[in-house]
N, CA, C and O atoms as a GROMACS GRO file, in nm:
protein
  612
    1UNK      N    1   9.541  -4.909   0.349
    1UNK     CA    2   9.589  -4.940   0.253
    1UNK      C    3   9.750  -4.895   0.200
    1UNK      O    4   9.769  -4.778   0.167
    2UNK      N    5   9.822  -4.958   0.196
    2UNK     CA    6   9.971  -4.887   0.139
    2UNK      C    7  10.009  -4.949   0.005
    2UNK      O    8   9.977  -5.063  -0.030
    3UNK      N    9  10.082  -4.859  -0.069
    3UNK     CA   10  10.127  -4.923  -0.208
    3UNK      C   11  10.278  -4.906  -0.173
    3UNK      O   12  10.326  -4.804  -0.123
    4UNK      N   13  10.337  -4.999  -0.200
    4UNK     CA   14  10.495  -4.972  -0.178
    4UNK      C   15  10.534  -5.066  -0.304
    4UNK      O   16  10.463  -5.148  -0.363
    5UNK      N   17  10.684  -5.024  -0.328
    5UNK     CA   18  10.765  -5.099  -0.415
    5UNK      C   19  10.893  -5.112  -0.384
    5UNK      O   20  10.975  -5.020  -0.392
    6UNK      N   21  10.923  -5.250  -0.339
    6UNK     CA   22  11.055  -5.262  -0.299
    6UNK      C   23  11.102  -5.196  -0.188
    6UNK      O   24  11.214  -5.145  -0.179
    7UNK      N   25  10.987  -5.197  -0.077
    7UNK     CA   26  11.020  -5.129   0.043
    7UNK      C   27  11.000  -4.973   0.041
    7UNK      O   28  11.003  -4.911   0.148
    8UNK      N   29  10.979  -4.906  -0.086
    8UNK     CA   30  10.970  -4.777  -0.098
    8UNK      C   31  10.796  -4.720  -0.094
    8UNK      O   32  10.718  -4.740  -0.187
    9UNK      N   33  10.768  -4.661   0.008
    9UNK     CA   34  10.647  -4.634   0.022
    9UNK      C   35  10.580  -4.539  -0.117
    9UNK      O   36  10.637  -4.439  -0.160
   10UNK      N   37  10.465  -4.587  -0.166
   10UNK     CA   38  10.441  -4.516  -0.291
   10UNK      C   39  10.329  -4.419  -0.282
   10UNK      O   40  10.319  -4.310  -0.339
   11UNK      N   41  10.235  -4.482  -0.190
   11UNK     CA   42  10.106  -4.427  -0.182
   11UNK      C   43  10.043  -4.486  -0.058
   11UNK      O   44  10.033  -4.609  -0.055
   12UNK      N   45   9.987  -4.396   0.073
   12UNK     CA   46   9.914  -4.464   0.174
   12UNK      C   47   9.802  -4.402   0.161
   12UNK      O   48   9.796  -4.283   0.131
   13UNK      N   49   9.680  -4.490   0.186
   13UNK     CA   50   9.529  -4.480   0.183
   13UNK      C   51   9.463  -4.496   0.329
   13UNK      O   52   9.470  -4.604   0.386
   14UNK      N   53   9.410  -4.405   0.378
   14UNK     CA   54   9.310  -4.430   0.511
   14UNK      C   55   9.206  -4.490   0.457
   14UNK      O   56   9.185  -4.500   0.336
   15UNK      N   57   9.125  -4.540   0.561
   15UNK     CA   58   9.003  -4.594   0.554
   15UNK      C   59   8.924  -4.464   0.556
   15UNK      O   60   8.989  -4.361   0.577
   16UNK      N   61   8.737  -4.453   0.530
   16UNK     CA   62   8.683  -4.376   0.519
   16UNK      C   63   8.677  -4.289   0.642
   16UNK      O   64   8.636  -4.351   0.740
   17UNK      N   65   8.704  -4.176   0.661
   17UNK     CA   66   8.690  -4.131   0.844
   17UNK      C   67   8.631  -3.998   0.816
   17UNK      O   68   8.692  -3.927   0.736
   18UNK      N   69   8.504  -3.944   0.877
   18UNK     CA   70   8.440  -3.831   0.863
   18UNK      C   71   8.412  -3.802   0.741
   18UNK      O   72   8.420  -3.686   0.700
   19UNK      N   73   8.370  -3.911   0.658
   19UNK     CA   74   8.312  -3.906   0.526
   19UNK      C   75   8.388  -3.887   0.407
   19UNK      O   76   8.344  -3.879   0.292
   20UNK      N   77   8.561  -3.878   0.464
   20UNK     CA   78   8.650  -3.856   0.359
   20UNK      C   79   8.772  -3.978   0.379
   20UNK      O   80   8.774  -4.053   0.477
   21UNK      N   81   8.866  -3.983   0.272
   21UNK     CA   82   8.948  -4.092   0.265
   21UNK      C   83   9.059  -3.973   0.228
   21UNK      O   84   9.051  -3.867   0.165
   22UNK      N   85   9.177  -4.050   0.307
   22UNK     CA   86   9.296  -4.001   0.308
   22UNK      C   87   9.404  -4.056   0.248
   22UNK      O   88   9.434  -4.174   0.263
   23UNK      N   89   9.474  -3.970   0.172
   23UNK     CA   90   9.555  -3.987   0.046
   23UNK      C   91   9.687  -3.902   0.074
   23UNK      O   92   9.702  -3.782   0.049
   24UNK      N   93   9.798  -4.010   0.147
   24UNK     CA   94   9.928  -3.983   0.150
   24UNK      C   95  10.038  -4.004   0.092
   24UNK      O   96  10.072  -4.122   0.079
   25UNK      N   97  10.130  -3.893   0.040
   25UNK     CA   98  10.243  -3.958  -0.070
   25UNK      C   99  10.334  -3.850  -0.032
   25UNK      O  100  10.285  -3.740  -0.006
   26UNK      N  101  10.469  -3.867  -0.026
   26UNK     CA  102  10.609  -3.786   0.011
   26UNK      C  103  10.546  -3.658   0.122
   26UNK      O  104  10.551  -3.542   0.079
   27UNK      N  105  10.498  -3.677   0.234
   27UNK     CA  106  10.476  -3.598   0.328
   27UNK      C  107  10.331  -3.510   0.292
   27UNK      O  108  10.293  -3.425   0.373
   28UNK      N  109  10.265  -3.534   0.183
   28UNK     CA  110  10.170  -3.445   0.157
   28UNK      C  111  10.050  -3.555   0.162
   28UNK      O  112  10.039  -3.664   0.106
   29UNK      N  113   9.964  -3.485   0.251
   29UNK     CA  114   9.819  -3.511   0.268
   29UNK      C  115   9.676  -3.487   0.235
   29UNK      O  116   9.625  -3.402   0.309
   30UNK      N  117   9.600  -3.534   0.149
   30UNK     CA  118   9.484  -3.488   0.122
   30UNK      C  119   9.354  -3.573   0.156
   30UNK      O  120   9.361  -3.696   0.148
   31UNK      N  121   9.260  -3.523   0.187
   31UNK     CA  122   9.152  -3.588   0.240
   31UNK      C  123   9.012  -3.557   0.147
   31UNK      O  124   8.945  -3.455   0.159
   32UNK      N  125   8.983  -3.678   0.045
   32UNK     CA  126   8.894  -3.648  -0.038
   32UNK      C  127   8.771  -3.728   0.001
   32UNK      O  128   8.783  -3.818   0.083
   33UNK      N  129   8.606  -3.692  -0.075
   33UNK     CA  130   8.525  -3.761  -0.039
   33UNK      C  131   8.534  -3.874  -0.138
   33UNK      O  132   8.586  -3.849  -0.246
   34UNK      N  133   8.489  -3.992  -0.113
   34UNK     CA  134   8.445  -4.114  -0.169
   34UNK      C  135   8.381  -4.094  -0.309
   34UNK      O  136   8.419  -4.152  -0.411
   35UNK      N  137   8.274  -3.997  -0.303
   35UNK     CA  138   8.263  -3.988  -0.435
   35UNK      C  139   8.330  -3.907  -0.522
   35UNK      O  140   8.315  -3.920  -0.644
   36UNK      N  141   8.415  -3.811  -0.467
   36UNK     CA  142   8.507  -3.759  -0.584
   36UNK      C  143   8.629  -3.874  -0.624
   36UNK      O  144   8.679  -3.871  -0.737
   37UNK      N  145   8.673  -3.975  -0.522
   37UNK     CA  146   8.730  -4.051  -0.554
   37UNK      C  147   8.674  -4.172  -0.725
   37UNK      O  148   8.738  -4.216  -0.820
   38UNK      N  149   8.562  -4.179  -0.691
   38UNK     CA  150   8.478  -4.258  -0.775
   38UNK      C  151   8.435  -4.210  -0.887
   38UNK      O  152   8.399  -4.280  -0.982
   39UNK      N  153   8.436  -4.067  -0.885
   39UNK     CA  154   8.425  -3.971  -0.989
   39UNK      C  155   8.548  -3.959  -1.092
   39UNK      O  156   8.526  -3.961  -1.214
   40UNK      N  157   8.652  -3.950  -1.051
   40UNK     CA  158   8.774  -3.996  -1.083
   40UNK      C  159   8.814  -4.069  -1.165
   40UNK      O  160   8.870  -4.051  -1.273
   41UNK      N  161   8.773  -4.178  -1.094
   41UNK     CA  162   8.794  -4.351  -1.165
   41UNK      C  163   8.719  -4.346  -1.286
   41UNK      O  164   8.748  -4.377  -1.402
   42UNK      N  165   8.610  -4.298  -1.233
   42UNK     CA  166   8.502  -4.286  -1.384
   42UNK      C  167   8.532  -4.220  -1.490
   42UNK      O  168   8.518  -4.256  -1.607
   43UNK      N  169   8.575  -4.116  -1.448
   43UNK     CA  170   8.626  -4.031  -1.586
   43UNK      C  171   8.770  -4.077  -1.642
   43UNK      O  172   8.790  -4.067  -1.762
   44UNK      N  173   8.833  -4.110  -1.587
   44UNK     CA  174   8.967  -4.150  -1.621
   44UNK      C  175   8.910  -4.302  -1.708
   44UNK      O  176   8.933  -4.296  -1.828
   45UNK      N  177   8.856  -4.403  -1.673
   45UNK     CA  178   8.813  -4.486  -1.736
   45UNK      C  179   8.750  -4.452  -1.883
   45UNK      O  180   8.792  -4.509  -1.984
   46UNK      N  181   8.646  -4.353  -1.887
   46UNK     CA  182   8.589  -4.323  -1.979
   46UNK      C  183   8.666  -4.249  -2.091
   46UNK      O  184   8.634  -4.240  -2.209
   47UNK      N  185   8.772  -4.200  -2.030
   47UNK     CA  186   8.860  -4.122  -2.167
   47UNK      C  187   8.818  -3.958  -2.147
   47UNK      O  188   8.815  -3.876  -2.238
   48UNK      N  189   8.792  -3.934  -2.023
   48UNK     CA  190   8.730  -3.799  -2.013
   48UNK      C  191   8.850  -3.689  -1.984
   48UNK      O  192   8.862  -3.580  -2.040
   49UNK      N  193   8.945  -3.754  -1.872
   49UNK     CA  194   9.062  -3.693  -1.853
   49UNK      C  195   9.181  -3.716  -1.965
   49UNK      O  196   9.227  -3.829  -1.975
   50UNK      N  197   9.229  -3.615  -2.046
   50UNK     CA  198   9.302  -3.577  -2.139
   50UNK      C  199   9.437  -3.664  -2.104
   50UNK      O  200   9.496  -3.639  -1.998
   51UNK      N  201   9.498  -3.789  -2.211
   51UNK     CA  202   9.604  -3.835  -2.160
   51UNK      C  203   9.726  -3.805  -2.184
   51UNK      O  204   9.813  -3.880  -2.138
   52UNK      N  205   9.764  -3.684  -2.262
   52UNK     CA  206   9.877  -3.646  -2.306
   52UNK      C  207   9.942  -3.565  -2.205
   52UNK      O  208  10.063  -3.550  -2.225
   53UNK      N  209   9.896  -3.510  -2.103
   53UNK     CA  210   9.961  -3.447  -2.012
   53UNK      C  211   9.955  -3.305  -2.029
   53UNK      O  212  10.008  -3.247  -1.934
   54UNK      N  213   9.906  -3.222  -2.123
   54UNK     CA  214   9.890  -3.127  -2.170
   54UNK      C  215   9.776  -3.052  -2.113
   54UNK      O  216   9.769  -2.938  -2.068
   55UNK      N  217   9.677  -3.158  -2.127
   55UNK     CA  218   9.523  -3.056  -2.092
   55UNK      C  219   9.481  -3.105  -1.951
   55UNK      O  220   9.498  -3.225  -1.927
   56UNK      N  221   9.426  -3.025  -1.856
   56UNK     CA  222   9.383  -3.062  -1.737
   56UNK      C  223   9.251  -3.087  -1.744
   56UNK      O  224   9.192  -3.053  -1.847
   57UNK      N  225   9.181  -3.148  -1.644
   57UNK     CA  226   9.056  -3.215  -1.601
   57UNK      C  227   9.006  -3.148  -1.453
   57UNK      O  228   9.081  -3.164  -1.356
   58UNK      N  229   8.895  -3.081  -1.437
   58UNK     CA  230   8.865  -3.027  -1.306
   58UNK      C  231   8.732  -3.076  -1.261
   58UNK      O  232   8.652  -3.108  -1.349
   59UNK      N  233   8.698  -3.088  -1.136
   59UNK     CA  234   8.563  -3.133  -1.090
   59UNK      C  235   8.579  -3.080  -0.948
   59UNK      O  236   8.686  -3.056  -0.892
   60UNK      N  237   8.444  -3.063  -0.893
   60UNK     CA  238   8.408  -3.012  -0.775
   60UNK      C  239   8.269  -3.108  -0.744
   60UNK      O  240   8.158  -3.104  -0.796
   61UNK      N  241   8.307  -3.171  -0.666
   61UNK     CA  242   8.215  -3.303  -0.579
   61UNK      C  243   8.160  -3.216  -0.442
   61UNK      O  244   8.221  -3.122  -0.392
   62UNK      N  245   8.041  -3.266  -0.397
   62UNK     CA  246   7.987  -3.251  -0.278
   62UNK      C  247   7.872  -3.365  -0.240
   62UNK      O  248   7.795  -3.434  -0.308
   63UNK      N  249   7.896  -3.353  -0.113
   63UNK     CA  250   7.803  -3.484  -0.042
   63UNK      C  251   7.712  -3.426   0.054
   63UNK      O  252   7.763  -3.336   0.121
   64UNK      N  253   7.581  -3.457   0.080
   64UNK     CA  254   7.518  -3.399   0.165
   64UNK      C  255   7.586  -3.454   0.294
   64UNK      O  256   7.660  -3.553   0.292
   65UNK      N  257   7.554  -3.373   0.423
   65UNK     CA  258   7.617  -3.408   0.524
   65UNK      C  259   7.761  -3.351   0.541
   65UNK      O  260   7.809  -3.334   0.654
   66UNK      N  261   7.817  -3.327   0.445
   66UNK     CA  262   7.984  -3.270   0.464
   66UNK      C  263   7.969  -3.137   0.387
   66UNK      O  264   7.937  -3.119   0.270
   67UNK      N  265   8.003  -3.046   0.489
   67UNK     CA  266   8.019  -2.880   0.446
   67UNK      C  267   8.128  -2.893   0.331
   67UNK      O  268   8.086  -2.854   0.222
   68UNK      N  269   8.239  -2.932   0.331
   68UNK     CA  270   8.348  -2.840   0.251
   68UNK      C  271   8.317  -2.959   0.116
   68UNK      O  272   8.283  -3.076   0.127
   69UNK      N  273   8.341  -2.887   0.001
   69UNK     CA  274   8.348  -2.931  -0.115
   69UNK      C  275   8.456  -2.973  -0.177
   69UNK      O  276   8.541  -2.884  -0.172
   70UNK      N  277   8.505  -3.096  -0.250
   70UNK     CA  278   8.625  -3.098  -0.298
   70UNK      C  279   8.617  -3.039  -0.435
   70UNK      O  280   8.527  -3.046  -0.518
   71UNK      N  281   8.741  -2.974  -0.439
   71UNK     CA  282   8.770  -2.885  -0.571
   71UNK      C  283   8.921  -2.977  -0.628
   71UNK      O  284   9.035  -2.952  -0.589
   72UNK      N  285   8.889  -3.065  -0.710
   72UNK     CA  286   9.038  -3.129  -0.773
   72UNK      C  287   9.088  -3.083  -0.920
   72UNK      O  288   9.003  -3.037  -0.997
   73UNK      N  289   9.174  -3.089  -0.948
   73UNK     CA  290   9.260  -3.062  -1.073
   73UNK      C  291   9.341  -3.170  -1.080
   73UNK      O  292   9.426  -3.203  -0.997
   74UNK      N  293   9.299  -3.252  -1.229
   74UNK     CA  294   9.398  -3.372  -1.259
   74UNK      C  295   9.433  -3.372  -1.417
   74UNK      O  296   9.371  -3.339  -1.517
   75UNK      N  297   9.589  -3.438  -1.387
   75UNK     CA  298   9.647  -3.420  -1.510
   75UNK      C  299   9.707  -3.562  -1.545
   75UNK      O  300   9.777  -3.617  -1.460
   76UNK      N  301   9.687  -3.612  -1.642
   76UNK     CA  302   9.766  -3.737  -1.701
   76UNK      C  303   9.900  -3.741  -1.767
   76UNK      O  304   9.902  -3.747  -1.890
   77UNK      N  305   9.992  -3.738  -1.710
   77UNK     CA  306  10.115  -3.730  -1.754
   77UNK      C  307  10.137  -3.850  -1.842
   77UNK      O  308  10.205  -3.818  -1.940
   78UNK      N  309  10.095  -4.007  -1.841
   78UNK     CA  310  10.063  -4.066  -1.928
   78UNK      C  311   9.981  -4.152  -1.885
   78UNK      O  312   9.931  -4.150  -1.772
   79UNK      N  313   9.959  -4.236  -1.973
   79UNK     CA  314   9.846  -4.332  -1.958
   79UNK      C  315   9.797  -4.394  -1.837
   79UNK      O  316   9.682  -4.393  -1.792
   80UNK      N  317   9.906  -4.450  -1.787
   80UNK     CA  318   9.885  -4.486  -1.633
   80UNK      C  319   9.915  -4.438  -1.497
   80UNK      O  320   9.948  -4.497  -1.395
   81UNK      N  321   9.891  -4.296  -1.527
   81UNK     CA  322   9.945  -4.207  -1.383
   81UNK      C  323   9.865  -4.113  -1.404
   81UNK      O  324   9.849  -4.078  -1.520
   82UNK      N  325   9.790  -4.041  -1.294
   82UNK     CA  326   9.711  -3.942  -1.282
   82UNK      C  327   9.762  -3.883  -1.163
   82UNK      O  328   9.776  -3.940  -1.055
   83UNK      N  329   9.794  -3.750  -1.193
   83UNK     CA  330   9.825  -3.641  -1.083
   83UNK      C  331   9.724  -3.544  -1.020
   83UNK      O  332   9.692  -3.441  -1.078
   84UNK      N  333   9.675  -3.577  -0.903
   84UNK     CA  334   9.549  -3.536  -0.867
   84UNK      C  335   9.609  -3.401  -0.780
   84UNK      O  336   9.703  -3.408  -0.701
   85UNK      N  337   9.530  -3.274  -0.813
   85UNK     CA  338   9.587  -3.153  -0.713
   85UNK      C  339   9.432  -3.138  -0.657
   85UNK      O  340   9.329  -3.140  -0.725
   86UNK      N  341   9.447  -3.120  -0.499
   86UNK     CA  342   9.329  -3.059  -0.436
   86UNK      C  343   9.316  -2.881  -0.446
   86UNK      O  344   9.371  -2.806  -0.365
   87UNK      N  345   9.269  -2.856  -0.511
   87UNK     CA  346   9.281  -2.695  -0.536
   87UNK      C  347   9.274  -2.579  -0.436
   87UNK      O  348   9.308  -2.462  -0.450
   88UNK      N  349   9.216  -2.649  -0.320
   88UNK     CA  350   9.160  -2.529  -0.178
   88UNK      C  351   9.322  -2.548  -0.106
   88UNK      O  352   9.382  -2.447  -0.069
   89UNK      N  353   9.378  -2.676  -0.093
   89UNK     CA  354   9.529  -2.673  -0.035
   89UNK      C  355   9.639  -2.698  -0.118
   89UNK      O  356   9.753  -2.709  -0.072
   90UNK      N  357   9.616  -2.707  -0.219
   90UNK     CA  358   9.735  -2.714  -0.315
   90UNK      C  359   9.800  -2.862  -0.295
   90UNK      O  360   9.902  -2.886  -0.360
   91UNK      N  361   9.755  -2.948  -0.221
   91UNK     CA  362   9.836  -3.080  -0.193
   91UNK      C  363   9.806  -3.161  -0.332
   91UNK      O  364   9.697  -3.155  -0.389
   92UNK      N  365   9.919  -3.237  -0.377
   92UNK     CA  366   9.919  -3.304  -0.476
   92UNK      C  367   9.964  -3.455  -0.432
   92UNK      O  368  10.018  -3.484  -0.326
   93UNK      N  369   9.925  -3.552  -0.546
   93UNK     CA  370   9.928  -3.687  -0.503
   93UNK      C  371   9.940  -3.727  -0.635
   93UNK      O  372   9.883  -3.665  -0.724
   94UNK      N  373  10.042  -3.870  -0.668
   94UNK     CA  374  10.014  -3.909  -0.815
   94UNK      C  375   9.968  -4.033  -0.777
   94UNK      O  376  10.009  -4.080  -0.671
   95UNK      N  377   9.877  -4.104  -0.856
   95UNK     CA  378   9.848  -4.293  -0.851
   95UNK      C  379   9.846  -4.302  -0.954
   95UNK      O  380   9.838  -4.209  -1.034
   96UNK      N  381   9.856  -4.458  -0.987
   96UNK     CA  382   9.862  -4.521  -1.084
   96UNK      C  383   9.720  -4.553  -1.143
   96UNK      O  384   9.643  -4.536  -1.048
   97UNK      N  385   9.652  -4.590  -1.248
   97UNK     CA  386   9.540  -4.667  -1.271
   97UNK      C  387   9.519  -4.741  -1.209
   97UNK      O  388   9.401  -4.752  -1.176
   98UNK      N  389   9.619  -4.839  -1.155
   98UNK     CA  390   9.601  -4.970  -1.095
   98UNK      C  391   9.546  -4.941  -0.942
   98UNK      O  392   9.447  -4.998  -0.897
   99UNK      N  393   9.632  -4.834  -0.863
   99UNK     CA  394   9.626  -4.776  -0.752
   99UNK      C  395   9.469  -4.758  -0.716
   99UNK      O  396   9.399  -4.806  -0.626
  100UNK      N  397   9.437  -4.654  -0.834
  100UNK     CA  398   9.299  -4.576  -0.799
  100UNK      C  399   9.183  -4.700  -0.805
  100UNK      O  400   9.083  -4.706  -0.733
  101UNK      N  401   9.220  -4.785  -0.897
  101UNK     CA  402   9.132  -4.933  -0.916
  101UNK      C  403   9.116  -4.979  -0.778
  101UNK      O  404   9.007  -4.967  -0.722
  102UNK      N  405   9.214  -5.028  -0.722
  102UNK     CA  406   9.208  -5.096  -0.593
  102UNK      C  407   9.120  -5.038  -0.496
  102UNK      O  408   9.037  -5.102  -0.431
  103UNK      N  409   9.147  -4.870  -0.487
  103UNK     CA  410   9.122  -4.799  -0.391
  103UNK      C  411   9.011  -4.796  -0.399
  103UNK      O  412   8.957  -4.808  -0.289
  104UNK      N  413   8.901  -4.778  -0.532
  104UNK     CA  414   8.776  -4.795  -0.546
  104UNK      C  415   8.696  -4.892  -0.511
  104UNK      O  416   8.586  -4.888  -0.455
  105UNK      N  417   8.792  -5.019  -0.565
  105UNK     CA  418   8.698  -5.131  -0.541
  105UNK      C  419   8.708  -5.155  -0.397
  105UNK      O  420   8.608  -5.215  -0.358
  106UNK      N  421   8.783  -5.134  -0.314
  106UNK     CA  422   8.812  -5.192  -0.167
  106UNK      C  423   8.799  -5.088  -0.064
  106UNK      O  424   8.812  -5.126   0.052
  107UNK      N  425   8.773  -4.954  -0.089
  107UNK     CA  426   8.742  -4.868   0.023
  107UNK      C  427   8.601  -4.820  -0.038
  107UNK      O  428   8.494  -4.855   0.011
  108UNK      N  429   8.613  -4.728  -0.160
  108UNK     CA  430   8.512  -4.654  -0.211
  108UNK      C  431   8.360  -4.722  -0.250
  108UNK      O  432   8.245  -4.690  -0.218
  109UNK      N  433   8.407  -4.817  -0.324
  109UNK     CA  434   8.236  -4.866  -0.337
  109UNK      C  435   8.175  -4.939  -0.206
  109UNK      O  436   8.056  -4.931  -0.174
  110UNK      N  437   8.264  -5.004  -0.143
  110UNK     CA  438   8.170  -5.065  -0.025
  110UNK      C  439   8.120  -4.943   0.053
  110UNK      O  440   8.008  -4.942   0.104
  111UNK      N  441   8.208  -4.839   0.061
  111UNK     CA  442   8.137  -4.727   0.153
  111UNK      C  443   8.004  -4.654   0.101
  111UNK      O  444   7.917  -4.608   0.176
  112UNK      N  445   8.003  -4.651  -0.046
  112UNK     CA  446   7.919  -4.609  -0.095
  112UNK      C  447   7.785  -4.690  -0.088
  112UNK      O  448   7.679  -4.634  -0.064
  113UNK      N  449   7.793  -4.805  -0.107
  113UNK     CA  450   7.710  -4.935  -0.106
  113UNK      C  451   7.651  -4.902   0.002
  113UNK      O  452   7.555  -4.978   0.000
  114UNK      N  453   7.641  -4.829   0.110
  114UNK     CA  454   7.544  -4.809   0.227
  114UNK      C  455   7.472  -4.652   0.204
  114UNK      O  456   7.434  -4.582   0.298
  115UNK      N  457   7.463  -4.621   0.086
  115UNK     CA  458   7.383  -4.528   0.022
  115UNK      C  459   7.249  -4.577  -0.034
  115UNK      O  460   7.236  -4.688  -0.085
  116UNK      N  461   7.150  -4.486  -0.020
  116UNK     CA  462   7.049  -4.525  -0.121
  116UNK      C  463   7.042  -4.431  -0.210
  116UNK      O  464   7.043  -4.318  -0.161
  117UNK      N  465   7.034  -4.440  -0.365
  117UNK     CA  466   7.010  -4.321  -0.432
  117UNK      C  467   6.897  -4.284  -0.492
  117UNK      O  468   6.823  -4.370  -0.538
  118UNK      N  469   6.864  -4.142  -0.501
  118UNK     CA  470   6.748  -4.094  -0.492
  118UNK      C  471   6.694  -4.197  -0.638
  118UNK      O  472   6.603  -4.279  -0.627
  119UNK      N  473   6.766  -4.174  -0.759
  119UNK     CA  474   6.718  -4.240  -0.903
  119UNK      C  475   6.774  -4.347  -0.866
  119UNK      O  476   6.894  -4.350  -0.840
  120UNK      N  477   6.678  -4.476  -0.856
  120UNK     CA  478   6.813  -4.637  -0.860
  120UNK      C  479   6.870  -4.651  -1.000
  120UNK      O  480   6.966  -4.725  -1.020
  121UNK      N  481   6.804  -4.570  -1.112
  121UNK     CA  482   6.861  -4.591  -1.248
  121UNK      C  483   7.015  -4.560  -1.244
  121UNK      O  484   7.097  -4.644  -1.280
  122UNK      N  485   7.042  -4.467  -1.209
  122UNK     CA  486   7.192  -4.373  -1.180
  122UNK      C  487   7.273  -4.463  -1.127
  122UNK      O  488   7.256  -4.498  -1.010
  123UNK      N  489   7.371  -4.513  -1.204
  123UNK     CA  490   7.472  -4.586  -1.119
  123UNK      C  491   7.552  -4.490  -1.023
  123UNK      O  492   7.536  -4.369  -1.040
  124UNK      N  493   7.636  -4.535  -0.925
  124UNK     CA  494   7.719  -4.442  -0.838
  124UNK      C  495   7.808  -4.366  -0.877
  124UNK      O  496   7.864  -4.299  -0.790
  125UNK      N  497   7.841  -4.355  -0.981
  125UNK     CA  498   7.950  -4.286  -1.037
  125UNK      C  499   7.909  -4.152  -1.119
  125UNK      O  500   7.976  -4.054  -1.150
  126UNK      N  501   7.762  -4.187  -1.144
  126UNK     CA  502   7.689  -4.072  -1.202
  126UNK      C  503   7.611  -3.979  -1.140
  126UNK      O  504   7.580  -3.866  -1.176
  127UNK      N  505   7.581  -4.051  -1.029
  127UNK     CA  506   7.486  -3.982  -0.939
  127UNK      C  507   7.597  -3.905  -0.808
  127UNK      O  508   7.544  -3.837  -0.720
  128UNK      N  509   7.759  -3.928  -0.811
  128UNK     CA  510   7.851  -3.873  -0.729
  128UNK      C  511   7.814  -3.752  -0.678
  128UNK      O  512   7.787  -3.659  -0.754
  129UNK      N  513   7.810  -3.740  -0.564
  129UNK     CA  514   7.794  -3.601  -0.499
  129UNK      C  515   7.675  -3.560  -0.500
  129UNK      O  516   7.665  -3.457  -0.432
  130UNK      N  517   7.542  -3.607  -0.564
  130UNK     CA  518   7.422  -3.560  -0.569
  130UNK      C  519   7.341  -3.648  -0.545
  130UNK      O  520   7.370  -3.760  -0.587
  131UNK      N  521   7.205  -3.630  -0.467
  131UNK     CA  522   7.093  -3.739  -0.424
  131UNK      C  523   7.132  -3.850  -0.349
  131UNK      O  524   7.066  -3.953  -0.341
  132UNK      N  525   7.261  -3.826  -0.283
  132UNK     CA  526   7.284  -3.923  -0.212
  132UNK      C  527   7.215  -3.920  -0.057
  132UNK      O  528   7.194  -3.812  -0.002
  133UNK      N  529   7.184  -4.036   0.003
  133UNK     CA  530   7.105  -4.036   0.125
  133UNK      C  531   7.197  -4.188   0.216
  133UNK      O  532   7.210  -4.302   0.172
  134UNK      N  533   7.236  -4.144   0.318
  134UNK     CA  534   7.276  -4.260   0.401
  134UNK      C  535   7.158  -4.331   0.491
  134UNK      O  536   7.076  -4.256   0.544
  135UNK      N  537   7.148  -4.462   0.510
  135UNK     CA  538   7.048  -4.510   0.573
  135UNK      C  539   7.127  -4.462   0.711
  135UNK      O  540   7.250  -4.456   0.724
  136UNK      N  541   6.998  -4.421   0.841
  136UNK     CA  542   7.059  -4.442   0.950
  136UNK      C  543   7.113  -4.528   0.996
  136UNK      O  544   7.225  -4.516   1.045
  137UNK      N  545   7.049  -4.636   0.993
  137UNK     CA  546   7.097  -4.760   1.037
  137UNK      C  547   7.169  -4.850   0.968
  137UNK      O  548   7.177  -4.971   0.990
  138UNK      N  549   7.225  -4.782   0.879
  138UNK     CA  550   7.341  -4.888   0.802
  138UNK      C  551   7.500  -4.831   0.833
  138UNK      O  552   7.541  -4.719   0.803
  139UNK      N  553   7.564  -4.921   0.888
  139UNK     CA  554   7.688  -4.864   0.913
  139UNK      C  555   7.793  -4.873   0.807
  139UNK      O  556   7.807  -4.961   0.722
  140UNK      N  557   7.870  -4.756   0.829
  140UNK     CA  558   7.979  -4.777   0.758
  140UNK      C  559   8.077  -4.853   0.737
  140UNK      O  560   8.122  -4.919   0.831
  141UNK      N  561   8.143  -4.864   0.589
  141UNK     CA  562   8.220  -5.010   0.575
  141UNK      C  563   8.342  -4.959   0.663
  141UNK      O  564   8.395  -4.848   0.662
  142UNK      N  565   8.372  -5.070   0.740
  142UNK     CA  566   8.460  -5.080   0.826
  142UNK      C  567   8.595  -5.131   0.762
  142UNK      O  568   8.596  -5.228   0.686
  143UNK      N  569   8.706  -5.064   0.794
  143UNK     CA  570   8.832  -5.098   0.731
  143UNK      C  571   8.875  -5.227   0.754
  143UNK      O  572   8.849  -5.283   0.860
  144UNK      N  573   8.941  -5.282   0.662
  144UNK     CA  574   8.973  -5.427   0.680
  144UNK      C  575   9.111  -5.478   0.751
  144UNK      O  576   9.206  -5.526   0.690
  145UNK      N  577   9.105  -5.464   0.859
  145UNK     CA  578   9.204  -5.488   0.913
  145UNK      C  579   9.370  -5.587   0.893
  145UNK      O  580   9.475  -5.582   0.957
  146UNK      N  581   9.326  -5.670   0.772
  146UNK     CA  582   9.376  -5.757   0.748
  146UNK      C  583   9.477  -5.716   0.603
  146UNK      O  584   9.580  -5.768   0.559
  147UNK      N  585   9.415  -5.630   0.569
  147UNK     CA  586   9.490  -5.568   0.430
  147UNK      C  587   9.654  -5.562   0.479
  147UNK      O  588   9.700  -5.498   0.574
  148UNK      N  589   9.737  -5.662   0.366
  148UNK     CA  590   9.853  -5.599   0.384
  148UNK      C  591   9.899  -5.530   0.304
  148UNK      O  592   9.836  -5.529   0.199
  149UNK      N  593  10.039  -5.427   0.309
  149UNK     CA  594  10.072  -5.347   0.212
  149UNK      C  595  10.069  -5.420   0.062
  149UNK      O  596  10.085  -5.542   0.055
  150UNK      N  597  10.052  -5.356  -0.032
  150UNK     CA  598  10.059  -5.401  -0.181
  150UNK      C  599  10.153  -5.359  -0.232
  150UNK      O  600  10.177  -5.238  -0.238
  151UNK      N  601  10.228  -5.450  -0.279
  151UNK     CA  602  10.370  -5.462  -0.322
  151UNK      C  603  10.323  -5.454  -0.488
  151UNK      O  604  10.243  -5.533  -0.537
  152UNK      N  605  10.393  -5.338  -0.568
  152UNK     CA  606  10.357  -5.287  -0.711
  152UNK      C  607  10.536  -5.335  -0.783
  152UNK      O  608  10.642  -5.307  -0.727
  153UNK      N  609  10.527  -5.391  -0.880
  153UNK     CA  610  10.653  -5.421  -0.951
  153UNK      C  611  10.667  -5.368  -1.041
  153UNK      O  612  10.769  -5.386  -1.107
   0.00000   0.00000   0.00000
């Protein structure tokens, strides 16, 4: 999925590969767990990430079967902009509220749908990173090859 504005590349997002999603922007690339992106989206919607740019919000996310933990720091310089820093690699990307929403809807949610939750009363965002089991015979969501770049103006 590619986000552009008048031909300028804003954000490039890869499909889930090796249980991680690639986010690239201005020559920097980070690979995050789908659970991390789901958790960020939910925290931003719930107002848990300060919107004034003065405070930051941090989280650590893990997933069964993936050895490395995601550790990210987020700052909202404005109500519609989120700056994500991978604390391990110090890589930084900036996403809009709409970009993150589309990434979660089109990539994260379909991929997480392949999981069985240990407690079915917990929605995926609350269970992110814990008690997740992938069915052995459930294929991972395949990237949609027909997706064209998304134009944001």
